[in-house]
FIPADO-579415 format. One record per residue (C-alpha): residue in three letters; x, y, z negated. Coordinates in pm, whole numbers. Layout:
N
  res       u       v       w
  ALA       X       Y       Z
...
% end
This chain:
537
  res       u       v       w
  MET     991     372     913
  ALA    1082     695    1047
  ASP    1353     715    1361
  HIS    1596     901    1159
  LYS    1682     530    1035
  SER    1807     439    1321
  LYS    2018     794    1413
  ARG    2366     808    1179
  ALA    2415    1148     993
  ASP    2747    1282     987
  SER    2939    1240     626
  PRO    2923    1573     406
  SER    3245    1618     459
  THR    3238    1652     848
  PRO    2890    1828     889
  HIS    2952    1959    1225
  ALA    3055    1691    1447
  ASP    3270    1696    1780
  PHE    3104    1528    2067
  ALA    3359    1597    2312
  SER    3411    1266    2329
  ALA    3093    1233    2511
  GLY    3289    1267    2842
  PRO    3253    1514    3084
  HIS    2915    1553    3305
  PRO    2897    1740    3635
  HIS    2609    1943    3544
  PRO    2704    1989    3182
  ARG    2360    2009    2953
  PRO    2271    1861    2608
  GLN    2201    1484    2575
  PRO    1898    1393    2368
  TRP    2158    1158    2161
  VAL    2399    1417    2110
  LEU    2114    1714    2008
  ALA    1954    1423    1780
  ARG    2301    1362    1618
  TRP    2412    1735    1591
  TRP    2029    1802    1444
  PHE    2095    1511    1188
  ALA    2443    1638    1074
  LEU    2308    1996     990
  ARG    2005    1852     852
  TRP    2208    1649     622
  ALA    2466    1929     565
  LEU    2177    2189     486
  THR    2045    1919     234
  GLN    2304    1847      47
  ARG    2462    2167      17
  VAL    2141    2400      27
  PHE    1793    2263     -25
  GLY    1815    2014    -226
  ARG    2057    2169    -466
  PRO    1926    2089    -800
  LEU    1830    2391   -1028
  PRO    1855    2369   -1439
  PHE    1540    2328   -1605
  LEU    1360    2348   -1289
  THR    1484    2005   -1126
  SER    1450    1824   -1450
  TRP    1129    1974   -1542
  LEU     896    1989   -1241
  ASN    1119    1830    -970
  LEU    1198    2171    -749
  LYS    1539    2224    -609
  LEU    1690    2534    -449
  GLY    1494    2445    -136
  ASP    1188    2494    -329
  LEU    1269    2869    -451
  LEU    1384    2965    -128
  VAL    1093    2799      79
  THR     825    2717     -83
  LEU     775    2913    -388
  PRO     758    3211    -149
  ALA     524    3090      76
  VAL     299    2954    -218
  ALA     354    3377    -354
  LEU     273    3472      22
  LEU     -80    3311      -3
  LEU    -138    3403    -349
  ALA     -60    3809    -260
  TRP    -259    3775      -4
  SER    -553    3700    -146
  ILE    -523    3895    -409
  ARG    -476    4186    -209
  THR    -845    4071     -41
  VAL    -967    4097    -406
  VAL    -809    4442    -466
  ASN    -960    4592    -114
  GLN   -1286    4349    -145
  ASP   -1232    4226     173
  LEU   -1477    3956     180
  ARG   -1395    3820     544
  GLY   -1049    3845     501
  SER   -1035    3654     123
  GLY   -1118    3354     324
  ARG    -869    3333     518
  PRO    -579    3221     269
  PRO    -775    2928      73
  SER    -855    2799     462
  VAL    -494    2830     557
  ALA    -441    2664     199
  LEU    -622    2340     313
  ALA    -492    2288     645
  VAL    -159    2302     486
  THR    -297    2044     225
  PHE    -445    1847     468
  ALA    -121    1807     683
  LEU      97    1724     379
  ALA    -183    1395     292
  VAL     -30    1262     641
  ARG     104     927     496
  ASN     334     822     773
  ASN     511    1131     812
  ALA     771     993    1101
  LEU     826    1370    1269
  LEU     824    1571     967
  LEU    1061    1319     801
  VAL    1302    1333    1149
  VAL    1243    1725    1130
  THR    1278    1835     767
  GLY    1397    1496     615
  LEU    1119    1533     368
  PRO    1036    1195     292
  PHE     621    1138     155
  GLU     676    1166    -196
  ARG     792    1519    -176
  THR     537    1613      23
  LEU     274    1447    -178
  LEU     421    1756    -478
  TYR     354    1993    -188
  HIS      21    1856    -114
  LYS    -118    1893    -490
  LEU      71    2247    -482
  PHE    -108    2416    -173
  GLY    -420    2195    -324
  PHE    -464    2382    -615
  LEU    -357    2694    -477
  ALA    -648    2611    -240
  PHE    -852    2614    -507
  VAL    -756    2956    -645
  THR    -795    3121    -360
  SER   -1107    2991    -300
  VAL   -1216    3107    -666
  LEU   -1078    3464    -539
  HIS   -1279    3454    -254
  GLY   -1580    3381    -474
  VAL   -1484    3695    -725
  VAL   -1506    3952    -393
  TYR   -1848    3747    -282
  PHE   -2014    3834    -629
  ARG   -1876    4151    -639
  LEU   -2022    4324    -321
  ALA   -2369    4087    -324
  GLY   -2423    4017    -694
  PHE   -2533    3666    -811
  ALA   -2876    3756    -682
  ALA   -2809    3729    -300
  LEU   -2684    3361    -375
  SER   -3056    3243    -357
  GLU   -3102    3351     -14
  ASP   -2759    3383     165
  LYS   -2697    3018     305
  VAL   -2340    3014     418
  ALA   -2236    3188      48
  ILE   -2437    2860     -76
  LEU   -2201    2618     119
  GLY   -1908    2831     -22
  VAL   -2003    2732    -403
  ILE   -2066    2435    -258
  THR   -1690    2393    -103
  THR   -1545    2528    -430
  SER   -1717    2329    -658
  PHE   -1648    1972    -477
  MET   -1240    2126    -507
  ALA   -1268    2216    -923
  LEU   -1394    1826    -948
  LEU   -1091    1715    -714
  VAL    -866    1958    -913
  LEU   -1013    1775   -1236
  MET    -978    1393   -1132
  SER    -662    1464   -1029
  TYR    -504    1538   -1345
  TRP    -238    1293   -1392
  ARG    -370    1172   -1752
  ILE    -714    1142   -1587
  ARG    -612     963   -1239
  ARG    -357     703   -1404
  ALA    -669     617   -1644
  LEU    -896     600   -1367
  TRP    -719     539   -1122
  GLU    -971     340    -888
  LEU   -1238     605    -929
  PHE    -987     882    -860
  VAL    -898     723    -545
  ARG   -1328     702    -492
  THR   -1364    1045    -558
  HIS   -1080    1160    -423
  TRP   -1201    1052     -21
  VAL   -1551    1108    -123
  LEU   -1481    1497    -236
  PHE   -1223    1526      43
  LEU   -1478    1480     323
  GLY   -1723    1700     144
  ILE   -1470    1980     108
  MET   -1377    1883     514
  VAL   -1715    1904     653
  VAL   -1920    2174     433
  GLY   -1609    2390     441
  ILE   -1623    2386     802
  MET   -1995    2453     779
  HIS   -1935    2699     543
  GLY   -1679    2872     832
  ALA   -1356    2787     689
  THR   -1226    2622    1047
  VAL    -857    2721    1015
  MET    -853    2368     814
  ILE    -919    2188    1143
  VAL    -539    2271    1225
  GLY    -462    2043     891
  LEU    -697    1792     973
  ILE    -568    1723    1340
  PRO    -254    1552    1214
  TRP    -382    1402     921
  ALA    -710    1209    1161
  ALA    -409    1096    1393
  ASP    -211     914    1101
  VAL    -511     717     973
  LEU    -618     614    1293
  TYR    -241     516    1321
  ARG    -222     324     994
  TYR    -573     116    1057
  VAL    -560      56    1379
  LEU    -156      -1    1456
  ARG      43     -25    1134
  LEU    -245    -258     954
  ARG    -111    -607     918
  ARG    -324    -887     799
  VAL    -208   -1169     592
  ARG    -461   -1465     668
  THR    -562   -1756     397
  SER    -373   -2053     522
  ASP    -453   -2432     478
  SER     -63   -2525     444
  ALA      93   -2651     157
  SER     351   -2364     139
  PRO     320   -2026     189
  SER     309   -1960     612
  PRO     360   -1669     763
  HIS     -31   -1548     728
  SER     -67   -1628     380
  ALA      68   -1476      41
  SER     134   -1656    -297
  LEU      85   -1518    -639
  THR     272   -1620    -902
  LEU     153   -1512   -1319
  LEU     532   -1472   -1460
  ALA     629   -1401   -1830
  GLY     588   -1054   -1966
  GLY     274   -1011   -1762
  ILE     433    -941   -1420
  VAL     272   -1091   -1127
  ARG     478   -1164    -828
  VAL     330   -1133    -476
  GLN     556   -1309    -208
  TRP     488   -1373     215
  PRO     781   -1452     448
  ARG     964   -1180     588
  GLU    1006   -1325     960
  SER     840   -1002    1157
  PHE     797    -748     877
  ARG    1068    -477     867
  PHE    1183    -252     594
  SER    1472    -116     437
  ALA    1553     -95      48
  GLY    1401      97    -173
  GLN    1068     139      68
  TYR     726      80     -70
  VAL     393    -122      48
  PHE      46     -63       7
  LEU    -149    -356    -101
  CYS    -542    -454     -57
  VAL    -631    -820    -155
  PRO    -950    -858      37
  SER   -1102   -1112    -233
  MET   -1127    -846    -489
  SER   -1186    -566    -275
  LEU   -1139    -408      29
  LEU   -1154     -89    -103
  GLU    -883    -101    -303
  TRP    -513      -8    -197
  HIS    -223      46    -455
  PRO     144      83    -412
  PHE     407    -117    -458
  THR     733     -93    -416
  VAL     985    -419    -245
  ALA    1192    -542    -475
  SER    1351    -821    -229
  ALA    1629    -684      21
  PRO    1583    -704     336
  HIS    1789    -994     400
  GLU    1597   -1191     215
  PRO    1349   -1492     303
  MET    1066   -1394     107
  VAL     889   -1021     115
  THR     829   -1019    -292
  LEU     665    -776    -517
  TYR     620    -754    -881
  ILE     329    -583   -1039
  LYS     299    -494   -1415
  VAL     -49    -598   -1549
  VAL    -135    -261   -1689
  GLY    -540    -198   -1571
  ASP    -829    -333   -1438
  TRP    -731    -416   -1090
  THR    -341    -555   -1198
  GLN    -557    -739   -1515
  ARG    -771    -915   -1172
  LEU    -491    -979   -1002
  ALA    -322   -1197   -1292
  GLN    -625   -1414   -1347
  LEU    -651   -1471    -920
  ALA    -238   -1568    -987
  ALA    -344   -1767   -1274
  SER    -570   -1978   -1073
  THR    -389   -2020    -785
  THR     -46   -2146   -1020
  ALA    -287   -2371   -1158
  GLY    -363   -2506    -817
  ALA    -727   -2375    -757
  SER    -579   -2233    -416
  ASP    -237   -2259    -241
  SER    -227   -1890    -121
  VAL    -446   -1606     -96
  SER    -565   -1336     208
  VAL    -349   -1030     134
  LEU    -388    -663     364
  VAL     -49    -497     363
  GLU       8    -110     484
  GLY     375      11     539
  PRO     653       5     462
  TYR     655     336     340
  GLY     940     604     160
  ALA    1248     707     214
  LEU    1576     785       3
  SER    1713    1146     -32
  VAL    2063    1015     -65
  ASP    2227     802     252
  LEU    2284     465     196
  GLU    2199     373     523
  HIS    2599     474     623
  SER    2823     328     473
  ASP    3079     623     511
  THR    2865     854     336
  TYR    2904     681     -43
  THR    3129     407    -200
  HIS    3054     535    -568
  VAL    2714     425    -629
  VAL    2457     464    -975
  LEU    2198     220    -973
  VAL    1930     295   -1298
  GLY    1626     143   -1337
  GLY    1378     125   -1658
  GLY    1112    -158   -1731
  ILE     949    -217   -1394
  GLY    1082      86   -1233
  VAL    1377    -129   -1146
  THR    1219    -296    -876
  PRO    1355     -24    -596
  MET    1718     -23    -799
  LEU    1682    -404    -738
  SER    1619    -398    -353
  LEU    1896    -129    -320
  ALA    2144    -317    -544
  ASN    2086    -642    -343
  GLN    2171    -457      27
  LEU    2444    -299    -126
  TYR    2614    -623    -262
  PHE    2499    -830     122
  GLU    2650    -564     300
  ALA    2964    -530     133
  ASP    3038    -895      11
  VAL    2810   -1149     242
  ALA    2774    -983     553
  LYS    3091    -726     535
  THR    2927    -467     756
  ARG    3043    -200     568
  SER    3286      59     720
  GLN    3380     172     386
  PRO    3402     -73     105
  VAL    3148       2    -205
  ARG    3402      89    -475
  LYS    3194     131    -760
  ALA    2808      13    -765
  TRP    2754      35   -1154
  PHE    2331    -100   -1185
  VAL    2194     -35   -1511
  TRP    1839    -188   -1642
  SER    1680     -41   -2002
  VAL    1385    -293   -2048
  ARG    1188    -358   -2384
  GLU    1172    -744   -2375
  ARG    1332    -971   -2197
  GLU    1051   -1188   -2045
  MET    1070    -896   -1768
  ILE    1467   -1005   -1706
  GLU    1329   -1371   -1722
  ALA    1062   -1324   -1458
  LEU    1242   -1079   -1211
  CYS    1586   -1252   -1229
  LEU    1494   -1634   -1381
  GLN    1272   -1778   -1141
  PRO    1368   -2104   -1026
  ASP    1293   -2072    -656
  ARG    1527   -1799    -627
  LEU    1870   -1957    -823
  GLN    1756   -2212    -610
  TRP    1892   -2054    -274
  ALA    2256   -2025    -397
  GLU    2265   -2367    -616
  ALA    2186   -2474    -186
  GLN    2478   -2258     -76
  GLN    2290   -2055     149
  GLU    2555   -1794     157
  HIS    2337   -1582     386
  LEU    2094   -1543     130
  ARG    2326   -1483    -125
  THR    2203   -1123    -393
  TRP    2376    -975    -654
  LEU    2060    -973    -903
  PRO    2068   -1274    -992
  HIS    2321   -1486    -771
  GLY    2677   -1294    -789
  LEU    2570   -1206   -1166
  LEU    2534   -1600   -1252
  ALA    2810   -1719   -1025
  SER    3111   -1884   -1228
  THR    3361   -1683   -1079
  ALA    3177   -1379   -1179
  SER    3372   -1167   -1476
  ASN    3119    -870   -1489
  ILE    3394    -595   -1609
  PRO    3373    -235   -1594
  SER    3627    -239   -1349
  ASP    3470    -467   -1094
  ALA    3314    -309    -790
  PHE    2926    -423    -905
  TYR    2912    -415   -1252
  SER    2538    -461   -1418
  GLU    2468    -374   -1762
  PHE    2058    -463   -1913
  TYR    1955    -304   -2195
  LEU    1732    -473   -2432
  THR    1610    -122   -2627
  LYS    1363    -363   -2853
  SER    1547    -697   -2893
  GLU    1773    -887   -3051
  GLN    2014   -1137   -2973
  ASP    1839   -1500   -2963
  LEU    2123   -1743   -2787
  THR    1857   -2043   -2771
  HIS    1666   -1767   -2484
  PRO    1777   -1891   -2117
  VAL    1790   -1487   -2044
  ASP    2081   -1453   -2359
  GLN    2240   -1756   -2220
  ARG    2269   -1660   -1850
  PHE    2336   -1296   -1883
  ALA    2541   -1274   -2162
  SER    2838   -1056   -2004
  ALA    2569    -792   -1915
  LEU    2313    -760   -2200
  ARG    2353    -439   -2459
  TYR    2113    -500   -2768
  GLY    1929    -228   -2964
  GLN    2057      77   -2772
  ARG    1976     292   -2465
  PRO    2221     370   -2164
  ASP    2476     605   -2255
  VAL    2365     785   -1928
  ARG    2651    1049   -1936
  GLY    2900     796   -2036
  ILE    2813     611   -1709
  LEU    2814     878   -1459
  SER    3149    1044   -1614
  GLU    3317     701   -1560
  VAL    3166     633   -1183
  GLY    3272    1026   -1107
  ARG    3617    1019   -1275
  ASP    3672     685   -1056
  ALA    3567     854    -772
  VAL    3810    1143    -803
  ALA    4085     923    -879
  GLN    4006     777    -494
  SER    3931    1108    -382
  GLN    3556    1060    -319
  ARG    3353    1364    -315
  ARG    3050    1258    -378
  VAL    2820     959    -568
  ALA    2518     841    -515
  VAL    2273     841    -835
  LEU    1946     648    -786
  VAL    1665     641   -1057
  CYS    1332     529   -1151
  GLY    1189     507   -1470
  PRO    1009     721   -1711
  ALA    1018    1075   -1711
  ALA    1242    1105   -1977
  MET    1505     866   -1832
  VAL    1494    1045   -1472
  SER    1543    1333   -1660
  ASP    1832    1283   -1837
  VAL    1981    1124   -1547
  VAL    1922    1459   -1340
  VAL    2032    1721   -1626
  GLN    2366    1470   -1701
  SER    2441    1438   -1317
  MET    2402    1862   -1297
  LEU    2620    1920   -1573
  LEU    2908    1643   -1510
  THR    2907    1760   -1073
  LYS    3055    2088   -1231
  GLU    3286    1894   -1520
  LEU    3435    1673   -1262
  GLY    3415    1839    -938
  VAL    3252    1575    -767
  ALA    2879    1548    -630
  PHE    2626    1358    -828
  ASP    2320    1384    -540
  VAL    2019    1227    -752
  HIS    1756    1050    -579
  GLN    1497    1000    -856
  GLU    1136     822    -872
  THR     920     853   -1223
  PHE     767     529   -1326
  ASP     621     499   -1677
  PHE     572     128   -1741
% end
């Protein structure tokens, strides 16, 4: 993971740290750790006060923030204006430069393991992916404008005898098809086809584009190639099939759970990750070419790394069939490839003095990163007791249609047996802390949970209703404004200036959380810093 995780950024209230305590030096000069700490403090202050500030409508609708208004959109406007100017001047050679530059940026932003970019800018991969799409579309538009200049000068008749121009038409055609396949409805419905055509078209654009003369794109290809080499040579973890009756460090278990959920688990041991991160998973027995991203649902202290996968498409259906066969005893474990972990939060939960008030909101299977984060907070505060500042309020909200998903994620016997064996170092908030006989689960608790069953009524014969009675809310959706307002007022009462809000779920839920956070920031005078992820299942 990115190096910045091991460094401490000062809290927002003290962005300009005093480093005089480092002691005198016979030849005063900046020490690397001092410069790094200064940069992280400055980056944090700029992110919270300037670049990461949400904007009405733009943030909730397009996920654009003030930094995009100050940096990203002007950069896009400049490239587009440059391209239009060359069209007006009928500058054929000049009109080819904007798409080449846009392609270079597009390729550079496709770097998945962008540790350097993350350290320097604080931009996680999810954010750079947004810019990757934006500049990719810009490359296509400016490429079309480049073609307009050519045909205005040379005419269509000249194309048949101009090999360089033919290469340009092929490159633009590849880009058009790539843009079409990237449309979110097509991408979601035909994910496997999208991934394969994305690679094929990318390679075609790279080779044919360079032959056409767009050599500037090589600048962006260099970091991309380095990233691919790093990921597939150094970061790839192979989990081989084991003959042992129980999962070994080199095997993964598959379990088909209630509600169409597949659980994938392997021993944590040398696998290190941070709460909220995700991995790319490949099951070679199904396909060596298919890699799919899934959030790690377990907390870093738990003995097993756990993924919960909702069955929604062809690949996940085949995974469910494989899980059913292993559950029936056909085999004890499967071979998987795991790449990662990846991802970084846009709010600083790493350092306990940044936030004492946290709201975690999950929708459907989008609750998986919230589970990891909630249990990590609970572990640090109540089990390991490693936080310098206590968690004064952590409010966990889960909106889910059917109780079967709650059963699958929170009531599996192997998870519950850790608590029953009194293994305190394995305790989690969800489910162990919530199921403890001493748990009251009332709003005044430091850790408080609410599960909203939006499509279900009370059923006292079901184990979910019996075990989680204090947390369940039936036939309603979360009152996001009310929840945030209550946590915000508690933060104000305890002289806290910021509240961390993390949400992952359907777009409508995410938008509601973002909008209410912006409104309450103005009303209550406390900053609601939002980390958002969209997941529609």
